[in-house]
C-alpha positions as a printed Julia matrix, in Angstrom:
407×3 Matrix{Float64}:
 -20.05  61.32  -125.35
 -22.03  60.93  -122.14
 -20.84  63.02  -119.17
 -21.91  61.68  -115.76
 -21.48  63.58  -112.49
 -21.14  61.02  -109.67
 -19.33  63.21  -107.17
 -20.65  62.87  -103.65
 -22.09  60.05  -101.59
 -25.39  58.32  -101.21
 -27.79  56.64  -103.62
 -27.75  59.47  -106.17
 -24.01  59.11  -106.74
 -24.3   55.32  -106.91
 -27.12  55.55  -109.45
 -25.04  57.9   -111.57
 -22.09  55.54  -111.52
 -24.37  52.64  -112.48
 -25.69  54.71  -115.39
 -22.15  55.33  -116.6
 -21.24  51.65  -116.43
 -24.38  50.64  -118.32
 -23.68  53.19  -121.06
 -20.1   51.96  -121.36
 -21.3   48.37  -121.73
 -23.37  49.55  -124.72
 -20.29  51.02  -126.39
 -20.76  54.7   -125.57
 -17.86  56.95  -124.64
 -18.36  58.03  -121.03
 -16.67  60.73  -118.97
 -17.36  59.85  -115.34
 -16.53  62.43  -112.69
 -16.34  60.75  -109.32
 -14.59  60.94  -105.97
 -14.94  57.18  -105.39
 -12.32  54.63  -106.34
 -14.65  51.71  -107.13
 -16.42  53.19  -110.2
 -13.07  54.29  -111.59
 -11.65  50.76  -111.44
 -13.39  49.77  -114.69
 -12.24  52.83  -116.67
  -9.88  52.61  -119.62
  -8.11  55.74  -118.43
  -8.07  57.55  -115.1
  -7.03  61.17  -114.62
  -6.23  61.89  -110.98
  -6.91  65.38  -109.7
  -5.52  64.73  -106.21
  -1.87  64.27  -105.25
  -2.17  61.41  -102.77
  -4.31  59.83  -100.11
  -5.99  62.29   -97.79
  -4.38  62.46   -94.4
  -6.39  61.59   -91.35
  -7.82  64.52   -89.48
  -9.76  62.63   -86.8
  -8.46  60.0    -84.39
  -9.61  56.44   -84.9
 -12.31  55.56   -82.35
 -11.8   52.46   -80.24
 -14.43  49.95   -79.23
 -14.5   47.12   -76.76
 -14.84  43.79   -78.53
 -18.37  43.46   -77.23
 -19.38  47.0    -78.23
 -17.9   46.61   -81.7
 -19.73  43.33   -82.23
 -22.98  44.9    -81.02
 -22.55  47.89   -83.32
 -21.87  45.64   -86.33
 -24.89  43.49   -85.57
 -26.99  46.64   -85.28
 -25.9   47.91   -88.69
 -26.63  44.56   -90.31
 -30.03  44.02   -88.72
 -31.01  47.6    -89.6
 -30.33  46.6    -93.22
 -32.72  43.67   -92.94
 -30.32  40.84   -92.04
 -31.75  38.2    -89.7
 -30.26  38.49   -86.19
 -28.54  35.1    -86.24
 -26.84  35.76   -89.56
 -25.96  39.29   -88.53
 -24.26  37.9    -85.42
 -22.25  35.42   -87.51
 -21.06  38.03   -90.02
 -20.21  40.45   -87.2
 -18.26  37.76   -85.33
 -16.12  36.94   -88.36
 -15.35  40.6    -89.09
 -14.6   41.53   -85.47
 -12.43  38.43   -85.05
 -10.19  39.69   -87.84
  -9.84  43.1    -86.2
  -9.13  41.55   -82.81
  -6.37  39.4    -84.35
  -4.84  42.5    -85.93
  -5.91  41.74   -89.5
  -7.83  44.94   -90.14
  -7.89  44.17   -93.85
 -10.65  41.63   -93.18
 -12.44  43.4    -90.35
 -15.14  46.01   -89.86
 -13.62  48.05   -92.69
 -15.46  45.65   -95.02
 -18.88  46.32   -93.49
 -19.76  49.43   -95.55
 -19.05  47.45   -98.72
 -21.14  44.52   -97.47
 -24.05  46.85   -96.78
 -23.71  48.46  -100.2
 -23.69  45.07  -101.9
 -26.68  44.04   -99.82
 -28.61  47.11  -100.98
 -27.68  46.58  -104.64
 -28.35  42.86  -104.81
 -24.81  41.46  -104.77
 -25.57  39.74  -101.46
 -28.88  37.99  -100.82
 -29.34  38.15   -97.06
 -32.08  35.51   -97.15
 -30.25  33.0    -99.37
 -30.23  29.51   -97.9
 -27.2   27.31   -98.67
 -28.22  24.03  -100.32
 -26.43  20.69  -100.17
 -26.01  19.48  -103.74
 -24.24  16.29  -102.69
 -23.68  14.58   -99.35
 -22.43  11.22  -100.59
 -18.95   9.94   -99.76
 -16.06  11.96   -98.31
 -16.78  15.05  -100.46
 -19.88  17.14   -99.84
 -20.87  19.99  -102.17
 -22.66  23.1   -100.9
 -24.29  25.75  -103.12
 -24.3   29.15  -101.39
 -26.82  30.85  -103.72
 -25.1   34.22  -103.44
 -25.79  34.84   -99.77
 -23.44  36.15   -97.11
 -20.28  34.11   -97.64
 -19.89  33.5    -93.92
 -23.16  31.53   -93.74
 -22.08  28.85   -96.21
 -18.48  28.86   -94.93
 -19.59  28.29   -91.33
 -21.79  25.4    -92.39
 -19.02  23.9    -94.52
 -16.37  24.13   -91.79
 -18.67  22.54   -89.2
 -19.64  19.66   -91.49
 -16.08  19.06   -92.68
 -14.49  18.98   -89.21
 -17.22  16.84   -87.67
 -17.08  14.17   -90.39
 -13.28  14.04   -90.46
 -13.21  13.37   -86.71
 -15.27  10.24   -87.35
 -13.98   9.02   -90.69
 -10.43  10.36   -90.85
 -10.81  12.54   -93.93
 -13.49  14.9    -95.23
 -13.94  17.68   -97.76
 -16.59  20.27   -98.5
 -16.71  22.24  -101.73
 -18.58  25.55  -101.59
 -19.68  27.22  -104.82
 -21.75  30.23  -105.83
 -20.52  32.13  -102.79
 -19.54  35.63  -101.72
 -16.66  36.9    -99.58
 -16.25  34.73   -96.46
 -13.85  36.96   -94.5
 -10.6   35.84   -92.91
 -10.18  32.09   -93.4
  -8.8   31.66   -89.89
 -12.18  32.76   -88.54
 -13.36  29.15   -88.95
 -10.48  27.64   -86.97
 -12.53  26.71   -83.91
 -14.42  23.96   -85.77
 -11.17  22.13   -86.52
  -9.71  22.8    -83.07
 -12.84  21.55   -81.3
 -12.79  18.24   -83.2
  -9.0   17.85   -83.02
  -8.51  17.63   -86.79
  -6.06  19.43   -89.04
  -7.94  21.81   -91.33
  -7.03  23.26   -94.69
  -9.16  26.0    -96.28
  -8.57  27.44   -99.74
 -10.44  30.32  -101.37
 -10.43  32.02  -104.76
 -11.45  35.62  -105.36
 -11.79  38.1   -108.21
  -8.77  39.08  -110.26
  -6.5   41.43  -108.33
  -3.01  39.89  -108.57
  -0.42  40.23  -111.31
   1.85  37.37  -112.37
   5.63  37.86  -111.92
   6.73  40.87  -113.99
   3.18  41.6   -115.2
   1.32  44.85  -114.66
  -2.31  43.81  -115.03
  -4.39  42.01  -112.37
  -5.43  38.75  -114.02
  -5.54  36.28  -111.1
  -7.33  36.34  -107.76
  -5.67  37.34  -104.51
  -6.52  33.86  -103.33
  -6.06  32.6    -99.78
  -4.79  29.5    -98.0
  -5.23  28.63   -94.33
  -4.06  25.65   -92.28
  -5.22  24.94   -88.73
  -3.24  22.4    -86.68
  -4.82  21.92   -83.23
  -2.83  21.05   -80.11
  -4.01  19.06   -77.13
  -3.19  22.11   -75.03
  -2.61  25.69   -76.03
  -3.38  27.64   -79.17
  -3.61  25.84   -82.5
  -1.0   26.59   -85.12
  -2.77  28.74   -87.73
  -1.07  29.66   -91.0
  -3.23  32.03   -93.06
  -1.95  33.97   -96.06
  -2.93  35.45   -99.4
  -1.25  34.56  -102.68
  -0.53  38.22  -103.36
   2.41  40.01  -101.75
  -0.18  41.4    -99.36
  -3.92  40.99   -98.87
  -5.84  43.58  -100.89
  -7.71  44.59   -97.76
  -4.5   45.75   -96.1
  -4.06  48.22   -98.94
  -7.65  49.46   -98.57
  -7.15  49.75   -94.8
  -4.23  52.1    -95.48
  -6.47  54.11   -97.82
  -9.12  54.37   -95.09
  -6.47  55.76   -92.74
  -4.97  58.15   -95.3
  -1.62  56.38   -95.23
   0.86  55.42   -97.91
   1.95  51.83   -98.48
   5.29  50.14   -99.21
   6.17  50.37  -102.9
   6.38  46.58  -103.28
   2.74  46.09  -102.29
   1.12  47.48  -105.43
   1.68  48.46  -109.05
  -0.49  50.99  -110.91
  -2.3   50.49  -114.22
   0.99  51.01  -116.08
   2.77  48.37  -113.97
   4.79  50.9   -111.99
   5.32  50.48  -108.23
   3.21  52.95  -106.26
   2.81  54.01  -102.64
  -0.74  55.34  -103.17
  -3.22  52.71  -101.9
  -6.03  54.28  -103.94
  -4.43  52.9   -107.1
  -5.74  49.45  -106.16
  -9.31  50.4   -107.08
  -8.16  52.31  -110.16
  -7.02  49.15  -111.89
  -3.78  48.55  -110.01
  -2.51  45.08  -109.13
  -0.93  43.32  -106.18
   2.16  41.33  -107.3
   1.99  37.61  -106.62
   4.21  36.66  -103.67
   7.41  34.71  -104.15
   7.84  35.15  -107.88
   7.15  32.06  -109.94
   7.0   29.83  -106.85
   4.24  32.02  -105.49
   2.5   31.77  -108.84
   2.69  28.0   -108.46
   0.97  28.2   -105.05
  -1.71  30.42  -106.6
  -2.33  27.94  -109.42
  -2.57  25.04  -106.95
  -5.21  27.04  -105.07
  -7.04  27.78  -108.32
  -7.21  24.1   -109.27
  -8.35  22.86  -105.85
 -10.66  25.66  -104.68
 -11.66  26.88  -108.13
 -11.69  24.17  -110.78
 -12.64  21.27  -108.49
 -14.66  22.94  -105.73
 -16.5   25.56  -107.77
 -16.19  24.7   -111.42
 -14.67  28.13  -111.94
 -11.41  30.11  -111.71
 -10.62  33.57  -110.4
 -10.69  35.4   -113.78
 -14.4   34.44  -113.93
 -15.21  35.62  -110.39
 -17.05  38.95  -110.16
 -15.2   41.64  -108.22
 -17.23  42.66  -105.25
 -16.48  46.38  -105.42
 -16.56  46.85  -109.18
 -19.77  44.81  -109.54
 -21.74  45.42  -106.34
 -25.0   44.27  -107.93
 -23.73  40.78  -108.72
 -22.81  37.85  -106.47
 -19.1   37.11  -106.65
 -19.7   33.44  -107.55
 -16.44  32.55  -105.81
 -15.69  29.16  -104.3
 -13.89  27.53  -101.39
 -12.58  24.1   -100.49
 -12.58  22.9    -96.88
 -10.45  19.84   -96.04
  -9.95  18.11   -92.69
  -7.62  15.3    -91.61
  -7.85  13.35   -88.34
  -4.44  12.44   -86.86
  -5.91   9.08   -85.82
  -6.24   8.14   -89.5
  -2.46   8.57   -89.83
  -1.49   6.4    -86.87
  -1.87   9.08   -84.18
   1.5   10.81   -84.61
   2.64  12.99   -81.66
   1.35  16.23   -83.17
   2.13  18.5    -80.22
   5.64  17.12   -79.8
   6.47  17.47   -83.48
   5.05  21.0    -83.66
   7.33  21.87   -80.74
  10.29  20.43   -82.67
   9.4   22.66   -85.64
   9.09  25.72   -83.41
  12.43  24.95   -81.79
  14.07  24.55   -85.18
  12.88  28.0    -86.22
  14.1   29.55   -82.96
  17.49  27.88   -83.22
  18.19  29.65   -86.5
  18.69  32.99   -84.71
  22.2   33.12   -83.21
  21.31  36.04   -80.94
  17.88  34.77   -80.01
  14.61  34.74   -81.91
  12.58  37.97   -82.1
   9.27  38.11   -80.2
   7.36  37.34   -83.41
   8.96  34.53   -85.37
   6.1   32.05   -85.86
   2.47  32.25   -87.01
  -0.05  33.07   -84.27
   2.45  35.03   -82.17
   1.52  38.36   -83.7
  -2.16  37.44   -83.49
  -1.83  36.6    -79.8
  -0.22  39.99   -79.17
  -3.0   41.72   -81.09
  -5.7   39.88   -79.13
  -4.15  40.94   -75.83
  -3.92  44.55   -77.03
  -7.53  44.52   -78.22
  -8.77  43.28   -74.85
  -6.71  45.85   -72.97
  -6.95  48.93   -75.19
  -9.94  48.28   -77.44
 -10.22  47.72   -81.18
  -9.5   50.72   -83.43
 -11.84  51.41   -86.35
 -10.74  53.9    -89.04
 -12.57  57.17   -88.49
 -13.7   57.19   -92.13
 -15.27  53.75   -91.73
 -16.97  54.66   -88.45
 -18.39  57.8    -90.05
 -19.75  55.86   -93.05
 -21.47  53.49   -90.64
 -22.87  56.32   -88.54
 -20.79  55.28   -85.54
 -19.13  58.65   -84.99
 -21.12  59.21   -81.79
 -23.06  57.06   -79.39
 -22.77  55.13   -76.15
 -20.91  52.19   -77.7
 -18.03  54.4    -78.76
 -14.95  54.35   -76.59
 -12.42  57.17   -76.35
  -9.22  56.77   -78.38
  -7.22  56.23   -75.21
  -9.32  53.5    -73.69
 -12.47  51.42   -73.77
 -15.72  51.12   -71.96
């Protein structure tokens, strides 16, 4: 038996964990002692010495949107990322935080930087068009920052659809692209309805199952209006996005019992179980499984020539590109006879409101919660979990704003 001490932080602990994984691949019995969740996720058995997630002892710092973006760009460029790409990645992450989806925000940056250092992300990779014939274009990402290929795909897809009525872009060989709604402006600017689908590494359990065998895939629709905010519907095929569970872990908080099951298939309120082999249940029972399989066929089989069980998990395999895939679709209303999109969206919104006899609650449609979050972020700043800020070295400095306000 090989005993590996990987307690602590920094490159020494990471090297020790890598040694343990390599020995296990060769068939050796390994006892890995670690305080990190990611190395433990591949273990056959985990013995927990703690009793629950650590409670927060420090308040979460708050940043202005501009200061947070600047800090993120600084961390990325310090790691060798070109300024333009650093700005794009930072924009996508900060946009998620501003919209209140902290699961896809700056909390991901330490993992991105770790994957960058270990080779899972190639900061210099240049996306390559494999095909640009007909309505479907195919883009190979070459394992770079997922946002780079996704931004290029969304721009190409929306622009062509505005001229031809219908367009698609398949992205393959990619990494995590962040919140799908982050690419909404391309569709809104060209006045086309957008649909984005993404597959990820296995993290979701089928109805009644206890093991994660399917990706926590994502679906996003963007329906622009002539005036006002577009209708954006963005959701994961799991009961909850995995990042929301990790955000709770960063903050030392428990989670609802229906968000996660442990390695034995039992409901748990400990968010750390996610990276110990736990699973997020698929949403909506077998109907949700159907939505997941539709996403797998379109964004996986067709767009990437792959499926989520074959995608590398970005935390468990930080030295390997995820090799995930996305499908971007866009539809021009003019190709469908120019229906009155705004008017019909208003009819839908009114139908939803009319179902509440005593009046609809403040949040009853997509984008309402996001609009509230954006207003709060502009007024009070964007909170970053203290543990994340500390890992990034942001615990002090002029960009930091007090917990009660921003500057």
